[in-house]
C-alpha positions, -999 to +999 in steps of 0.1 A: +448-288-315+456-325-315+455-343-281+466-315-259+436-292-251+450-261-234+427-235-218+428-199-231+452-177-211+474-207-201+506-187-210+495-155-193+524-136-178+549-160-194+579-147-214+588-171-242+617-168-268+611-184-302+639-188-327+631-189-364+600-169-355+597-152-389+585-182-409+568-217-408+564-234-374+583-207-355+560-180-368+529-201-360+542-209-325+549-172-318+514-162-329+499-190-309+519-184-277+509-147-279+473-156-284+474-176-252+488-147-232+526-149-235+550-121-242+569-135-271+605-126-280+608-131-317+643-141-328+653-145-365+676-135-392+652-114-414+639-083-397+611-078-422+596-112-414+599-106-377+582-072-380+553-088-399+548-113-370+552-084-345+525-064-363+501-094-364+505-101-327+499-064-318+469-062-342+454-092-324+455-074-291+480-098-276+509-087-253+535-066-272+563-088-284+600-080-287+623-085-317+658-099-317+674-099-351+702-124-351+720-146-376+727-179-358+754-188-383+777-159-372+765-154-336+791-159-308+788-167-271+791-130-263+760-122-285+740-147-265+752-134-232+743-098-242+709-111-253+704-128-219+714-096-200+689-076-220+661-101-214+668-101-177+668-064-176+636-060-196+615-089-184+632-102-152+628-138-162+624-162-191+597-189-189+604-207-221+626-212-252+615-228-284+646-237-305+629-239-338+654-223-362+672-249-384+692-254-416+685-283-439+714-280-462+717-301-494+706-337-494+735-357-509+754-390-509+778-394-480+808-391-503+796-358-515+791-341-482+807-306-482+827-297-451+816-261-451+779-271-454+784-297-426+799-270-403+771-245-411+744-271-403+761-281-370+766-244-361+730-234-366+712-266-355+734-276-326+761-252-315+740-221-315+712-238-295+738-250-269+754-216-266+721-197-265+706-220-238+738-219-218+737-181-218+700-180-210+700-205-182+704-179-153+674-161-167+654-193-171+662-202-135+644-170-124+611-184-137+589-206-114+588-234-140+608-229-172+606-250-204+633-255-230+621-272-261+644-284-289+632-293-324+641-328-335+632-350-365+625-385-375+659-386-391+674-377-357+662-410-343+668-433-372+695-423-398+684-420-434+705-422-465+714-388-481+703-368-451+739-368-437+746-335-418+710-326-410+703-361-396+735-361-375+726-326-362+693-339-350+709-369-333+731-344-316+700-323-306+684-353-291+716-360-271+719-324-260+683-325-247+689-358-228+721-345-212+704-312-201+672-330-189+692-353-167+714-325-154+684-302-145+661-330-133+645-319-100+650-282-107+626-255-120+639-261-156+626-289-178+640-299-212+622-318-240+622-323-278+594-320-303+595-339-336+571-319-358+568-346-385+558-340-421+545-304-420+536-279-447+566-257-445+593-243-469+619-266-455+597-297-461+591-285-497+628-281-502+635-317-490+605-332-509+599-310-540+577-336-556+553-339-527+519-324-526+519-300-497+481-302-494+485-337-481+505-325-451+494-310-418+498-273-414+518-258-385+486-246-369+474-283-366+505-291-344+502-263-319+485-283-291+518-300-282+538-268-284+513-251-261+513-280-237+551-280-233+552-243-227+523-244-202+524-254-166+504-285-175+537-301-187+557-294-154+563-332-150+576-337-185+614-339-187+638-356-211+610-366-235+611-366-273+575-361-283+558-364-317+536-335-328+519-360-351+514-392-331+518-423-353 
């Protein structure tokens, strides 16, 4: 669990929303949060995958999760407002949000960037996260200490050739986090980023098809930082962009 040892039960009574919860890091985070006592809201596009995670959480004897099937590409502000209303009605508060869902797109030279692809990546990686957090803020404020965590990337700190739209979307994610962290400093809501680094996921395999995945860390090996940022141990962390795999 890397350098963030978190006691069992650290997320007891917390309600945490995880986007992209059906696969990869999102799935692992949802299972881990549940194991540490949280009631997890599983958000994703593919119901079958979400149901599989739901079943695994219930089978492990963790708190029963909730499922929110939603395609971030087509979701509007009203969808997020409706979701926030439902969460408030069902749970009364929201202690955390992990914005994990993301779209890589096609890696290509700058001159070949396709506008439709650019807009899809910005919609899913940036705009949907902004609209969702905006809608959820009143419910997050009802928690004693709420944590919003965005997913960043190394290419969101230093641009890299051929990573165009994805890299720009992650620069925007870092900026959104910094703006929010500054605006909510001193309140009960803290906002940070996690850069997972090279991890054994389907997205990584798509970006680096020639890479041996067995040389990469698994999502499970990164969970210490995810648990830390969702637990009360990180109450003082705000406006940070943290690496799940310290260099």
